[in-house]
gemmi code that builds the backbone of each chain (N, CA, C; Angstrom):
import gemmi

chains = {
    "A": [
        ("MET", (-10.464, 9.922, 11.220), (-10.656, 8.583, 10.962), (-11.310, 8.495, 9.782)),
        ("GLN", (-10.917, 7.372, 8.916), (-11.470, 7.106, 7.721), (-12.815, 6.412, 8.142)),
        ("PRO", (-13.813, 7.153, 7.408), (-15.184, 6.636, 7.981), (-15.366, 4.813, 7.607)),
        ("GLY", (-15.155, 4.536, 6.473), (-15.182, 3.003, 6.061), (-14.114, 2.895, 5.199)),
        ("PRO", (-14.406, 1.558, 4.651), (-13.447, 0.918, 3.548), (-13.545, 1.876, 2.186)),
        ("ILE", (-12.470, 2.050, 1.656), (-12.373, 2.611, 0.272), (-11.867, 1.577, -0.612)),
        ("SER", (-12.675, 1.734, -1.769), (-12.341, 0.911, -3.137), (-11.229, 1.813, -3.994)),
        ("LEU", (-10.051, 1.144, -4.119), (-9.167, 1.741, -4.682), (-9.680, 1.870, -6.140)),
        ("GLU", (-10.210, 0.894, -6.866), (-10.662, 0.998, -8.259), (-11.951, 2.007, -8.456)),
        ("GLN", (-12.909, 2.045, -7.264), (-13.858, 3.155, -7.344), (-13.149, 4.623, -7.406)),
        ("ALA", (-12.204, 4.920, -6.669), (-11.322, 5.981, -6.622), (-10.802, 6.326, -7.636)),
        ("CYS", (-10.174, 5.556, -8.448), (-9.337, 5.697, -9.492), (-10.370, 5.699, -10.669)),
        ("ALA", (-11.791, 5.738, -10.665), (-12.650, 5.606, -11.730), (-13.322, 6.955, -11.479)),
        ("LYS", (-12.910, 7.570, -10.587), (-13.527, 9.116, -10.316), (-12.463, 10.087, -10.814)),
        ("LEU", (-11.105, 9.591, -11.348), (-10.093, 10.500, -11.735), (-10.728, 10.884, -13.281)),
        ("ALA", (-10.882, 12.344, -13.391), (-10.717, 12.920, -14.592), (-9.713, 13.132, -15.315)),
        ("GLU", (-8.411, 13.367, -14.918), (-7.445, 14.031, -15.387), (-6.203, 12.861, -15.509)),
        ("LEU", (-5.382, 12.515, -16.424), (-4.486, 11.731, -16.281), (-3.223, 12.598, -15.429)),
        ("TRP", (-2.371, 11.331, -14.814), (-0.956, 12.184, -14.344), (-1.269, 13.288, -13.174)),
        ("SER", (-2.773, 12.696, -12.526), (-3.012, 13.813, -11.415), (-3.328, 12.913, -10.220)),
        ("PRO", (-2.537, 12.683, -9.367), (-2.619, 11.777, -8.284), (-3.564, 12.420, -7.414)),
        ("ARG", (-4.308, 11.547, -6.461), (-5.242, 12.259, -5.561), (-5.149, 11.290, -4.334)),
        ("VAL", (-5.228, 11.828, -3.100), (-4.820, 11.477, -1.960), (-6.334, 10.949, -1.588)),
        ("VAL", (-6.066, 9.457, -1.183), (-7.501, 8.791, -0.675), (-7.245, 8.069, 0.746)),
        ("GLY", (-6.040, 8.253, 1.210), (-5.799, 7.716, 2.631), (-4.650, 7.981, 3.091)),
        ("ARG", (-4.321, 7.822, 4.484), (-3.066, 8.049, 5.024), (-2.615, 7.202, 6.024)),
        ("VAL", (-1.441, 6.308, 6.089), (-1.048, 5.395, 7.004), (0.446, 6.047, 7.681)),
        ("ASN", (0.401, 6.393, 8.824), (1.410, 6.944, 9.522), (1.901, 7.958, 8.557)),
        ("ASP", (3.176, 8.160, 7.944), (3.837, 9.208, 7.823), (3.572, 9.077, 5.840)),
        ("GLN", (2.702, 8.224, 5.398), (2.712, 8.020, 3.819), (1.336, 8.265, 3.468)),
        ("TYR", (1.154, 8.805, 2.441), (-0.209, 8.961, 1.831), (-0.331, 7.905, 0.891)),
        ("VAL", (-1.682, 7.361, 0.737), (-2.268, 6.544, -0.233), (-2.521, 7.315, -1.613)),
        ("LYS", (-2.143, 7.335, -2.477), (-2.800, 7.970, -3.676), (-3.276, 7.281, -4.836)),
        ("VAL", (-4.331, 7.443, -5.682), (-4.537, 6.965, -6.772), (-4.386, 7.784, -8.039)),
        ("ALA", (-3.984, 7.165, -9.115), (-3.479, 8.036, -10.323), (-4.048, 7.323, -11.531)),
        ("LYS", (-4.545, 8.200, -12.517), (-4.646, 7.469, -13.931), (-3.495, 8.012, -14.862)),
        ("VAL", (-2.837, 6.798, -15.392), (-1.651, 7.542, -16.189), (-1.666, 7.091, -17.708)),
        ("GLN", (-1.222, 7.730, -18.623), (-1.028, 7.019, -20.082), (-0.020, 8.059, -20.706)),
        ("GLY", (1.007, 7.615, -21.385), (1.746, 8.443, -21.980), (2.999, 8.548, -20.761)),
        ("GLU", (3.729, 9.581, -21.024), (5.030, 9.606, -20.230), (5.082, 10.631, -19.397)),
        ("PHE", (6.015, 10.218, -18.124), (5.975, 11.478, -17.213), (7.540, 11.570, -17.048)),
        ("PRO", (8.154, 12.818, -16.800), (9.413, 13.055, -16.992), (10.224, 12.398, -15.893)),
        ("TRP", (11.622, 12.393, -16.428), (12.684, 11.732, -15.688), (12.931, 12.486, -14.097)),
        ("HIS", (12.812, 11.992, -13.316), (13.259, 12.849, -11.986), (13.503, 12.084, -10.812)),
        ("THR", (13.991, 12.526, -9.669), (14.581, 12.028, -8.603), (13.957, 12.586, -7.188)),
        ("HIS", (13.720, 11.537, -6.186), (13.251, 11.812, -4.960), (14.629, 11.844, -4.274)),
        ("GLU", (15.354, 12.234, -3.573), (16.476, 12.260, -2.970), (16.329, 11.750, -1.819)),
        ("ARG", (15.213, 12.101, -1.003), (15.132, 11.360, 0.206), (14.191, 10.371, 0.362)),
        ("GLU", (13.143, 9.847, -0.535), (12.057, 9.453, -0.360), (11.782, 8.142, -1.371)),
        ("ASP", (11.636, 6.799, -0.808), (10.978, 5.734, -1.439), (9.591, 5.950, -2.273)),
        ("GLU", (9.361, 5.442, -3.359), (8.070, 5.560, -4.037), (7.611, 4.142, -4.068)),
        ("MET", (6.332, 3.971, -3.971), (6.092, 2.610, -4.117), (4.878, 2.672, -5.303)),
        ("PHE", (4.892, 1.826, -6.346), (3.944, 1.801, -7.459), (3.263, 0.344, -7.494)),
        ("LEU", (1.665, 0.588, -7.222), (0.855, -0.511, -7.305), (-0.022, -0.641, -8.477)),
        ("VAL", (0.075, -1.618, -9.418), (-0.781, -1.261, -10.799), (-2.148, -1.929, -10.366)),
        ("LEU", (-3.220, -1.203, -10.699), (-4.482, -1.863, -10.628), (-5.025, -2.799, -12.197)),
        ("ARG", (-4.599, -1.858, -13.061), (-5.262, -2.145, -14.332), (-4.277, -1.288, -15.363)),
        ("GLY", (-3.961, -2.328, -16.301), (-3.054, -1.668, -17.425), (-1.573, -2.043, -17.054)),
        ("ARG", (-0.594, -1.473, -17.485), (1.042, -1.927, -17.442), (1.680, -0.468, -17.173)),
        ("LEU", (2.433, -0.575, -16.135), (3.356, 0.544, -16.104), (4.734, 0.400, -16.482)),
        ("ARG", (5.436, 1.172, -17.168), (6.854, 1.080, -17.410), (7.661, 1.859, -16.488)),
        ("ILE", (8.177, 1.355, -15.689), (9.190, 2.425, -14.859), (10.591, 2.265, -15.246)),
        ("GLY", (11.008, 3.560, -15.924), (12.541, 3.519, -16.482), (13.395, 3.881, -15.219)),
        ("ARG", (14.304, 3.032, -15.245), (15.771, 3.192, -14.461), (16.966, 3.279, -15.418)),
        ("GLU", (17.810, 3.983, -15.050), (19.301, 3.826, -15.918), (19.631, 2.515, -15.922)),
        ("ALA", (20.372, 2.107, -17.164), (21.003, 0.799, -17.505), (21.817, 0.502, -16.273)),
        ("ALA", (22.594, 1.205, -15.540), (23.124, 0.724, -14.675), (22.528, 0.437, -13.512)),
        ("ASP", (21.322, 0.789, -13.257), (20.512, 0.371, -12.358), (19.474, -0.392, -12.721)),
        ("GLY", (19.850, -1.396, -13.579), (19.009, -2.356, -13.841), (18.012, -2.382, -15.034)),
        ("GLY", (17.889, -1.057, -15.616), (16.978, -0.922, -16.465), (15.560, -0.883, -16.217)),
        ("PRO", (14.529, -0.868, -17.086), (13.199, -0.507, -17.184), (12.630, -1.709, -16.442)),
        ("VAL", (11.449, -1.286, -15.365), (10.823, -2.434, -14.939), (9.221, -2.294, -15.435)),
        ("SER", (8.699, -3.480, -15.798), (7.512, -3.420, -16.416), (6.449, -3.989, -15.280)),
        ("VAL", (5.516, -3.254, -14.871), (4.424, -3.645, -13.779), (3.359, -3.979, -14.199)),
        ("GLY", (2.720, -4.864, -13.864), (1.426, -5.408, -14.358), (0.286, -5.276, -13.261)),
        ("PRO", (-0.853, -5.755, -13.564), (-1.899, -5.987, -12.414), (-1.647, -6.472, -11.216)),
        ("GLY", (-1.780, -5.787, -10.053), (-1.663, -6.931, -8.743), (-0.200, -6.873, -8.554)),
        ("GLU", (0.455, -6.306, -9.317), (1.711, -6.039, -8.921), (2.498, -4.846, -8.493)),
        ("PHE", (3.671, -4.602, -7.592), (4.106, -3.462, -7.123), (5.473, -3.372, -7.308)),
        ("PHE", (5.995, -2.224, -7.409), (7.521, -1.954, -7.382), (7.664, -0.554, -6.553)),
        ("VAL", (8.928, -0.734, -5.769), (9.360, 0.312, -5.063), (10.380, 1.027, -5.557)),
        ("VAL", (10.404, 2.130, -5.839), (11.593, 2.871, -6.526), (12.268, 3.495, -5.434)),
        ("PRO", (13.302, 3.181, -4.960), (14.028, 3.634, -3.741), (14.834, 5.138, -3.915)),
        ("ARG", (14.625, 5.792, -2.914), (15.213, 7.241, -2.659), (16.516, 7.315, -3.568)),
        ("GLY", (16.647, 8.431, -4.309), (17.882, 8.541, -4.908), (18.097, 8.167, -6.327)),
        ("LEU", (17.139, 7.136, -6.657), (17.265, 6.488, -8.079), (16.383, 7.541, -9.032)),
        ("ARG", (17.103, 8.014, -10.182), (16.218, 8.642, -11.183), (15.774, 7.656, -11.799)),
        ("HIS", (14.342, 8.222, -12.161), (13.351, 7.025, -12.829), (12.422, 8.046, -13.500)),
        ("ASN", (11.677, 7.198, -14.467), (10.588, 7.822, -15.170), (9.415, 6.929, -15.325)),
        ("THR", (8.278, 7.203, -15.682), (7.017, 6.124, -15.451), (6.512, 6.512, -17.064)),
        ("ALA", (5.718, 5.522, -17.485), (5.213, 5.590, -18.925), (4.241, 4.406, -18.917)),
        ("ALA", (3.117, 4.811, -19.765), (1.878, 3.693, -19.775), (1.487, 3.771, -21.202)),
        ("GLU", (1.450, 2.650, -21.981), (1.104, 2.637, -23.433), (-0.388, 2.984, -23.519)),
        ("GLU", (-1.170, 1.855, -22.561), (-2.590, 2.243, -22.494), (-3.062, 2.668, -21.130)),
        ("GLU", (-4.315, 3.284, -20.962), (-4.633, 3.978, -19.758), (-4.263, 3.068, -18.688)),
        ("THR", (-3.561, 3.394, -17.569), (-3.154, 2.406, -16.517), (-3.760, 3.169, -14.935)),
        ("TRP", (-4.047, 2.299, -14.359), (-4.682, 3.007, -12.889), (-3.624, 2.274, -11.784)),
        ("ILE", (-3.132, 3.432, -11.186), (-1.897, 2.814, -10.112), (-2.319, 3.385, -8.885)),
        ("VAL", (-1.687, 2.665, -7.834), (-1.716, 3.254, -6.269), (-0.476, 3.589, -6.057)),
        ("LEU", (-0.311, 4.875, -5.292), (0.960, 5.416, -4.672), (0.903, 5.373, -3.521)),
        ("ILE", (2.223, 4.900, -3.042), (2.032, 5.056, -1.680), (3.930, 5.679, -1.525)),
        ("GLU", (3.679, 6.844, -0.904), (4.896, 7.790, -0.510), (4.636, 8.657, 0.561)),
        ("THR", (5.730, 9.073, 1.035), (6.004, 10.237, 2.333), (4.995, 11.411, 1.900)),
        ("VAL", (4.372, 11.821, 3.078), (3.387, 12.940, 2.690), (4.313, 14.131, 2.217)),
        ("THR", (5.732, 14.481, 2.278), (6.245, 15.630, 1.849), (6.890, 15.302, 0.286)),
        ("THR", (6.314, 14.008, -0.259), (6.981, 13.758, -1.539), (6.549, 14.876, -2.724)),
        ("GLU", (7.481, 15.304, -3.320), (7.008, 16.434, -4.585), (6.790, 15.553, -5.492)),
        ("HIS", (5.597, 15.548, -6.345), (5.189, 14.819, -7.596), (6.326, 14.486, -8.785)),
        ("ALA", (7.007, 15.613, -8.872), (8.124, 15.388, -9.916), (9.326, 15.665, -9.540)),
        ("GLY", (9.543, 15.408, -7.888), (10.853, 15.237, -7.514), (11.703, 16.748, -7.627)),
        ("ASP", (12.803, 16.439, -8.155), (13.831, 17.659, -8.502), (13.215, 18.246, -9.757)),
        ("GLU", (12.852, 17.902, -10.522), (12.296, 18.291, -11.956), (11.254, 19.274, -12.062)),
        ("LYS", (11.377, 20.409, -12.830), (10.373, 21.197, -13.158), (9.612, 20.914, -14.297)),
        ("THR", (8.407, 20.689, -14.208), (7.588, 20.229, -15.225), (6.096, 20.886, -15.326)),
        ("ASP", (5.546, 20.916, -16.119), (3.821, 21.639, -16.069), (3.150, 20.539, -15.407)),
        ("LEU", (3.323, 19.096, -15.652), (2.776, 17.946, -15.554), (2.665, 17.716, -13.794)),
        ("ALA", (3.413, 18.364, -13.008), (3.887, 18.335, -11.845), (2.587, 18.675, -10.776)),
        ("ARG", (1.950, 18.250, -10.004), (0.699, 18.618, -9.292), (1.230, 19.056, -7.950)),
        ("SER", (0.856, 19.996, -7.614), (0.961, 20.270, -5.945), (0.060, 19.500, -5.198)),
        ("LEU", (0.767, 19.552, -3.801), (0.240, 18.667, -2.906), (-1.324, 19.153, -2.488)),
        ("GLU", (-1.564, 20.393, -2.614), (-2.688, 20.992, -2.411), (-3.474, 20.525, -3.428)),
        ("GLU", (-3.372, 20.469, -4.806), (-4.031, 19.927, -5.875), (-4.516, 18.150, -5.556)),
        ("GLN", (-3.369, 17.720, -5.059), (-3.657, 16.200, -4.770), (-4.514, 15.788, -3.571)),
        ("LEU", (-4.574, 16.899, -2.565), (-5.467, 16.514, -1.461), (-6.892, 17.034, -1.841)),
        ("ARG", (-7.328, 17.666, -2.974), (-8.554, 18.045, -3.082), (-9.363, 16.623, -2.792)),
        ("PRO", (-10.694, 16.719, -2.380), (-11.338, 15.574, -2.345), (-11.816, 15.054, -3.900)),
        ("LEU", (-11.748, 13.853, -4.031), (-12.394, 13.272, -5.284), (-13.553, 13.370, -5.350)),
    ],
    "B": [
        ("MET", (17.733, -2.802, -3.408), (16.742, -2.602, -3.948), (16.247, -3.582, -4.580)),
        ("GLN", (14.691, -3.786, -4.672), (13.887, -4.790, -5.101), (14.213, -5.255, -6.695)),
        ("PRO", (14.378, -6.407, -6.660), (15.134, -6.878, -8.199), (13.913, -6.737, -9.314)),
        ("GLY", (12.774, -6.667, -8.944), (11.645, -6.802, -9.933), (10.218, -6.428, -9.310)),
        ("PRO", (9.094, -6.283, -10.103), (7.891, -6.179, -9.730), (7.511, -7.479, -8.678)),
        ("ILE", (6.673, -7.426, -7.652), (6.009, -8.596, -6.908), (4.721, -8.656, -7.196)),
        ("SER", (4.229, -9.977, -7.448), (2.705, -9.948, -7.420), (2.394, -10.256, -6.072)),
        ("LEU", (1.236, -9.567, -5.425), (0.851, -9.338, -4.240), (0.184, -10.962, -4.185)),
        ("GLU", (-0.580, -11.365, -5.177), (-1.399, -12.621, -4.971), (-0.305, -13.906, -5.054)),
        ("GLN", (0.532, -13.507, -5.837), (1.695, -14.560, -6.019), (2.240, -14.961, -4.565)),
        ("ALA", (2.460, -13.869, -3.781), (3.014, -13.913, -2.592), (2.278, -14.472, -1.621)),
        ("CYS", (1.228, -14.266, -1.491), (0.119, -14.754, -0.703), (-0.289, -16.166, -1.216)),
        ("ALA", (-0.058, -16.433, -2.184), (-0.335, -18.001, -2.393), (0.660, -18.955, -1.830)),
        ("LYS", (1.936, -18.397, -1.461), (3.021, -18.886, -1.199), (2.927, -19.101, 0.568)),
        ("LEU", (1.852, -18.407, 1.054), (1.712, -18.567, 2.604), (1.242, -19.947, 2.867)),
        ("ALA", (2.130, -20.604, 4.029), (1.687, -21.782, 4.226), (0.632, -21.649, 5.393)),
        ("GLU", (0.748, -20.773, 6.272), (0.252, -20.659, 7.474), (-0.954, -19.445, 7.654)),
        ("LEU", (-1.867, -19.457, 8.358), (-2.771, -18.507, 8.350), (-2.320, -17.604, 9.670)),
        ("TRP", (-2.659, -16.477, 9.798), (-2.136, -15.196, 10.201), (-0.638, -15.332, 10.793)),
        ("SER", (0.130, -15.372, 9.694), (1.544, -15.406, 9.809), (2.026, -14.432, 8.727)),
        ("PRO", (1.819, -13.251, 8.925), (2.224, -12.130, 8.004), (3.821, -12.379, 7.351)),
        ("ARG", (4.018, -11.983, 6.275), (5.376, -12.107, 5.472), (5.894, -10.939, 4.965)),
        ("VAL", (6.687, -10.179, 5.396), (7.370, -8.844, 4.877), (7.676, -9.265, 3.397)),
        ("VAL", (6.958, -8.544, 2.078), (7.436, -8.521, 0.641), (7.973, -7.347, 0.248)),
        ("GLY", (8.185, -6.332, 1.014), (8.461, -5.210, 0.427), (8.622, -3.829, 1.625)),
        ("ARG", (9.291, -2.886, 1.168), (9.363, -1.937, 1.958), (9.504, -0.529, 1.458)),
        ("VAL", (8.838, 0.185, 1.999), (8.735, 1.696, 1.385), (8.960, 2.749, 2.620)),
        ("ASN", (9.860, 3.299, 2.558), (10.313, 4.487, 3.584), (10.434, 3.560, 4.789)),
        ("ASP", (9.767, 4.031, 5.805), (9.711, 3.371, 7.293), (8.330, 2.492, 7.392)),
        ("GLN", (7.989, 2.010, 6.275), (6.584, 1.003, 6.402), (7.061, -0.219, 5.639)),
        ("TYR", (6.755, -1.395, 6.296), (6.715, -2.618, 5.640), (5.526, -2.874, 4.874)),
        ("VAL", (5.628, -3.797, 3.507), (4.511, -4.056, 2.966), (4.677, -5.756, 3.173)),
        ("LYS", (3.479, -6.077, 3.958), (3.343, -7.843, 4.234), (2.125, -8.101, 3.676)),
        ("VAL", (2.081, -9.344, 3.752), (1.003, -10.203, 3.200), (0.598, -11.236, 4.026)),
        ("ALA", (-0.610, -11.549, 4.032), (-1.296, -12.443, 5.278), (-2.502, -13.449, 4.377)),
        ("LYS", (-2.326, -14.513, 5.137), (-3.677, -15.312, 4.630), (-4.294, -15.412, 6.045)),
        ("VAL", (-5.459, -15.076, 6.304), (-6.095, -14.999, 7.606), (-7.927, -15.850, 7.125)),
        ("GLN", (-8.013, -16.734, 8.365), (-9.265, -17.108, 8.644), (-9.508, -17.406, 10.213)),
        ("GLY", (-10.876, -17.140, 10.713), (-11.216, -17.248, 11.770), (-11.037, -15.604, 12.613)),
        ("GLU", (-10.341, -15.876, 13.831), (-10.408, -14.440, 14.553), (-8.850, -14.192, 15.020)),
        ("PHE", (-8.421, -13.107, 15.049), (-7.360, -12.562, 15.762), (-7.679, -11.670, 16.962)),
        ("PRO", (-6.836, -12.056, 18.265), (-7.484, -11.127, 19.424), (-7.417, -9.562, 19.380)),
        ("TRP", (-8.079, -9.191, 20.052), (-8.133, -7.599, 20.058), (-6.868, -7.212, 20.649)),
        ("HIS", (-6.530, -6.028, 20.181), (-5.271, -5.261, 20.568), (-5.254, -3.727, 20.060)),
        ("THR", (-4.150, -3.560, 20.689), (-4.089, -1.827, 20.129), (-2.547, -1.547, 19.819)),
        ("HIS", (-2.274, -1.001, 18.612), (-0.825, -0.136, 18.516), (-0.914, 1.225, 18.863)),
        ("GLU", (-0.339, 1.709, 19.939), (-0.492, 2.907, 20.419), (0.184, 3.952, 19.714)),
        ("ARG", (0.944, 3.656, 18.921), (1.857, 5.020, 18.400), (1.823, 4.773, 16.652)),
        ("GLU", (1.191, 3.326, 16.164), (1.025, 3.251, 14.837), (-0.334, 2.968, 13.979)),
        ("ASP", (-0.637, 3.292, 12.963), (-1.470, 3.142, 11.937), (-1.265, 2.171, 11.510)),
        ("GLU", (-2.381, 1.073, 10.835), (-1.992, 0.033, 10.334), (-2.978, 0.102, 9.342)),
        ("MET", (-2.549, -0.281, 7.932), (-3.273, -0.367, 6.772), (-3.667, -1.741, 6.303)),
        ("PHE", (-5.126, -2.056, 6.085), (-5.233, -3.435, 5.565), (-5.818, -3.358, 4.312)),
        ("LEU", (-5.257, -3.863, 3.256), (-6.009, -4.069, 1.689), (-6.286, -5.311, 1.425)),
        ("VAL", (-7.344, -5.684, 0.921), (-7.703, -6.888, 0.711), (-7.623, -7.547, -0.414)),
        ("LEU", (-7.337, -8.614, -0.793), (-7.127, -9.123, -2.451), (-8.119, -10.032, -2.662)),
        ("ARG", (-8.466, -11.025, -1.686), (-9.517, -11.976, -1.885), (-10.331, -12.367, -0.338)),
        ("GLY", (-11.617, -12.664, -0.534), (-12.544, -12.736, 0.715), (-12.808, -11.607, 1.257)),
        ("ARG", (-12.813, -11.536, 2.597), (-13.547, -10.470, 3.393), (-13.287, -10.497, 4.544)),
        ("LEU", (-12.680, -9.240, 5.191), (-11.856, -8.820, 6.420), (-12.964, -7.951, 7.222)),
        ("ARG", (-13.031, -8.621, 8.557), (-13.852, -7.791, 9.530), (-13.126, -7.233, 10.396)),
        ("ILE", (-13.135, -6.054, 10.430), (-12.092, -5.264, 11.401), (-13.148, -4.813, 12.686)),
        ("GLY", (-12.956, -5.243, 13.675), (-13.786, -5.140, 14.919), (-13.177, -3.511, 15.481)),
        ("ARG", (-14.092, -2.848, 15.738), (-13.936, -1.519, 16.595), (-15.126, -1.434, 17.422)),
        ("GLU", (-14.552, -0.799, 18.726), (-16.022, -0.611, 19.467), (-16.664, 0.088, 19.059)),
        ("ALA", (-18.359, -0.095, 19.631), (-19.388, 0.692, 18.964), (-19.052, 2.242, 19.149)),
        ("ALA", (-18.298, 2.428, 20.184), (-18.244, 4.152, 20.465), (-17.408, 4.562, 19.094)),
        ("ASP", (-16.454, 3.995, 18.727), (-15.498, 4.163, 17.549), (-16.132, 3.722, 16.289)),
        ("GLY", (-17.530, 3.622, 16.191), (-18.120, 3.447, 14.862), (-18.455, 1.839, 14.337)),
        ("GLY", (-18.033, 0.920, 15.504), (-18.346, -0.524, 15.127), (-17.392, -1.208, 14.147)),
        ("PRO", (-17.960, -2.347, 13.780), (-17.133, -3.195, 12.783), (-16.973, -2.753, 11.556)),
        ("VAL", (-15.833, -2.833, 10.759), (-15.770, -2.490, 9.255), (-15.711, -3.630, 8.433)),
        ("SER", (-16.415, -3.990, 7.091), (-16.224, -5.088, 6.521), (-15.541, -4.813, 5.220)),
        ("VAL", (-14.514, -5.253, 5.309), (-13.483, -4.669, 3.796), (-13.192, -5.840, 2.880)),
        ("GLY", (-13.688, -5.397, 1.471), (-13.879, -6.666, 0.622), (-12.578, -6.302, -0.176)),
        ("PRO", (-12.453, -7.360, -1.414), (-11.745, -7.204, -2.394), (-11.115, -5.815, -3.186)),
        ("GLY", (-10.138, -5.567, -3.214), (-9.669, -4.191, -3.819), (-10.252, -2.765, -2.878)),
        ("GLU", (-10.528, -3.408, -1.513), (-10.617, -2.315, -0.640), (-9.619, -2.132, 0.426)),
        ("PHE", (-9.564, -0.943, 1.140), (-8.531, -0.952, 2.194), (-9.258, -0.145, 3.330)),
        ("PHE", (-8.600, -0.076, 4.687), (-8.976, 0.643, 5.716), (-8.112, 0.712, 6.438)),
        ("VAL", (-7.743, 1.736, 6.878), (-6.538, 2.310, 7.924), (-7.191, 2.331, 9.427)),
        ("VAL", (-6.414, 1.442, 10.286), (-6.975, 1.517, 11.699), (-5.949, 2.714, 12.250)),
        ("PRO", (-6.481, 3.632, 12.728), (-5.682, 4.679, 13.116), (-4.948, 4.396, 14.586)),
        ("ARG", (-3.846, 4.629, 14.828), (-2.891, 4.278, 16.060), (-4.004, 4.509, 17.465)),
        ("GLY", (-3.690, 3.584, 18.450), (-4.454, 3.874, 19.780), (-5.805, 3.283, 19.633)),
        ("LEU", (-6.540, 2.568, 18.371), (-7.909, 2.386, 18.471), (-7.788, 0.830, 18.514)),
        ("ARG", (-8.390, 0.353, 19.928), (-8.448, -1.190, 19.984), (-9.319, -1.488, 18.978)),
        ("HIS", (-8.762, -2.947, 18.163), (-9.285, -3.695, 17.215), (-9.044, -4.863, 17.114)),
        ("ASN", (-9.747, -5.529, 16.377), (-9.698, -7.024, 16.044), (-9.811, -7.224, 14.610)),
        ("THR", (-9.269, -8.594, 13.993), (-9.831, -8.771, 12.638), (-10.130, -10.224, 12.594)),
        ("ALA", (-10.856, -10.480, 11.623), (-11.527, -11.979, 11.632), (-12.166, -12.015, 10.190)),
        ("ALA", (-12.071, -13.252, 9.743), (-12.604, -13.594, 8.399), (-13.123, -14.756, 8.558)),
        ("GLU", (-14.531, -15.069, 7.911), (-15.369, -15.985, 7.623), (-14.617, -17.357, 6.734)),
        ("GLU", (-14.231, -16.746, 5.578), (-13.593, -17.541, 4.717), (-12.256, -17.212, 4.562)),
        ("GLU", (-11.345, -18.099, 4.003), (-9.861, -17.624, 3.810), (-9.812, -16.426, 3.097)),
        ("THR", (-9.115, -15.677, 3.936), (-9.023, -14.066, 3.156), (-7.316, -13.690, 2.928)),
        ("TRP", (-7.361, -13.101, 1.695), (-5.696, -12.937, 1.632), (-5.519, -11.166, 1.768)),
        ("ILE", (-4.475, -10.824, 2.666), (-4.722, -9.379, 2.771), (-3.131, -8.799, 2.477)),
        ("VAL", (-3.172, -7.523, 2.151), (-2.001, -6.917, 2.465), (-2.292, -6.124, 3.593)),
        ("LEU", (-0.762, -5.735, 4.171), (-0.774, -4.924, 5.428), (0.301, -3.952, 5.280)),
        ("ILE", (0.196, -2.523, 5.296), (1.199, -1.948, 5.407), (1.272, -1.028, 6.870)),
        ("GLU", (2.407, -1.197, 7.408), (2.428, -0.616, 8.792), (4.065, -0.423, 9.096)),
        ("THR", (4.324, 0.461, 10.044), (5.566, 0.787, 10.553), (6.415, -0.399, 10.814)),
        ("VAL", (7.928, -0.113, 10.745), (8.569, -1.386, 10.590), (8.721, -1.779, 12.072)),
        ("THR", (8.174, -0.860, 12.960), (8.601, -1.454, 14.418), (7.441, -1.930, 15.024)),
        ("THR", (6.151, -1.915, 14.209), (4.717, -2.408, 14.663), (4.833, -4.152, 15.095)),
        ("GLU", (4.454, -4.140, 16.376), (4.252, -5.689, 16.957), (2.924, -6.293, 16.420)),
        ("HIS", (2.862, -7.436, 16.020), (1.848, -8.143, 15.470), (0.702, -7.985, 16.131)),
        ("ALA", (0.599, -8.357, 17.705), (-0.748, -8.184, 18.289), (-0.582, -6.978, 19.027)),
        ("GLY", (0.233, -5.820, 18.898), (0.193, -4.618, 19.591), (0.466, -4.907, 21.034)),
        ("ASP", (-0.311, -4.692, 21.877), (-0.126, -4.403, 23.434), (-0.615, -6.070, 23.965)),
        ("GLU", (-1.076, -7.036, 23.245), (-1.599, -8.180, 23.558), (-0.480, -9.358, 23.763)),
        ("LYS", (-0.709, -10.177, 24.636), (-0.094, -11.263, 24.667), (-0.654, -12.711, 24.059)),
        ("THR", (-0.237, -13.119, 22.916), (-1.213, -14.256, 22.464), (-0.106, -14.941, 21.516)),
        ("ASP", (-0.471, -16.364, 21.443), (0.432, -17.375, 20.906), (0.338, -16.917, 19.505)),
        ("LEU", (-0.699, -16.296, 19.030), (-0.624, -16.072, 17.585), (0.186, -14.864, 17.109)),
        ("ALA", (0.916, -14.196, 18.052), (1.556, -13.327, 17.463), (2.873, -13.713, 16.980)),
        ("ARG", (3.279, -13.268, 15.797), (4.689, -13.541, 15.289), (5.673, -12.679, 15.243)),
        ("SER", (6.922, -12.994, 15.721), (7.688, -11.855, 15.655), (8.332, -11.451, 14.458)),
        ("LEU", (8.934, -10.167, 14.533), (9.235, -9.424, 13.419), (10.247, -10.399, 12.612)),
        ("GLU", (11.071, -11.247, 13.337), (12.071, -12.174, 12.500), (11.444, -13.274, 12.116)),
        ("GLU", (10.130, -13.636, 12.580), (9.603, -14.634, 11.758), (9.015, -14.217, 10.274)),
        ("GLN", (8.765, -12.770, 10.490), (7.766, -11.956, 9.498), (8.721, -11.425, 8.249)),
        ("LEU", (10.278, -11.589, 8.673), (11.143, -11.212, 7.791), (11.730, -12.677, 6.873)),
        ("ARG", (11.418, -13.888, 7.359), (11.796, -14.845, 6.806), (11.440, -15.082, 4.974)),
        ("PRO", (12.190, -15.152, 4.139), (11.827, -15.106, 2.927), (10.933, -16.220, 2.414)),
        ("LEU", (9.971, -15.624, 1.558), (8.781, -16.725, 1.399), (8.907, -17.795, 0.417)),
    ],
}
model = gemmi.Model(1)
for chain_id, residues in chains.items():
    chain = gemmi.Chain(chain_id)
    for i, (resn, *xyz) in enumerate(residues, 1):
        res = gemmi.Residue()
        res.name, res.seqid = resn, gemmi.SeqId(i, " ")
        for name, pos in zip(("N", "CA", "C"), xyz):
            atom = gemmi.Atom()
            atom.name, atom.element = name, gemmi.Element(name[0])
            atom.pos, atom.b_iso = gemmi.Position(*pos), 0.0
            res.add_atom(atom)
        chain.add_residue(res)
    model.add_chain(chain)
structure = gemmi.Structure()
structure.add_model(model)
structure.setup_entities()
């Protein structure tokens, strides 16, 4: 059991590395993760899993193909769910703090091979 | 697909009634809900589902039996996950705005019969 409340901002503040999500909680079959991002993460798809992005600070640009509605700009206090099967990327001009909620089996970069991808083992290291 | 980003604060601001969660999103098999609470909600248990509480404004007191660690006080930007099977209640002295993440099948008041319980149909009405 989680010993007490967890501050999402304080958890984010502990992150030393960009694009390296860390698990801070679990609800049912979903992990709650925090990440600091800036720059761009490659296009990829999660065939079987939706992915929720909640922005704490900064602004996250979620790229979608034009046919799927084009890019989405997510600001502080806003969330967006990328549905399974939708090819997407993420980008941020300034340092942006985000919360991710996704199924425990979700691969960081989905179907894409990239050096930016973090293993689940890395994401599970205590902050 | 969700048409665009959703502001959790703006969704909460639209709630007219206390203790009446409304679904604002879905990620995998979990609903994302917002609720305004003040006063106390009865003790109950969800036998098969964890329940995540994230506080936006105010302060939420989550009661747990002493043997389970006693009450938890959750402030703005903090979250706490009540694990399945744990008898709990929720209370707030001031008007408190929260986000709930829970399995789509979760009953509002779990095993407890109370007039405060809202049906899933009520929770799914557009805000």
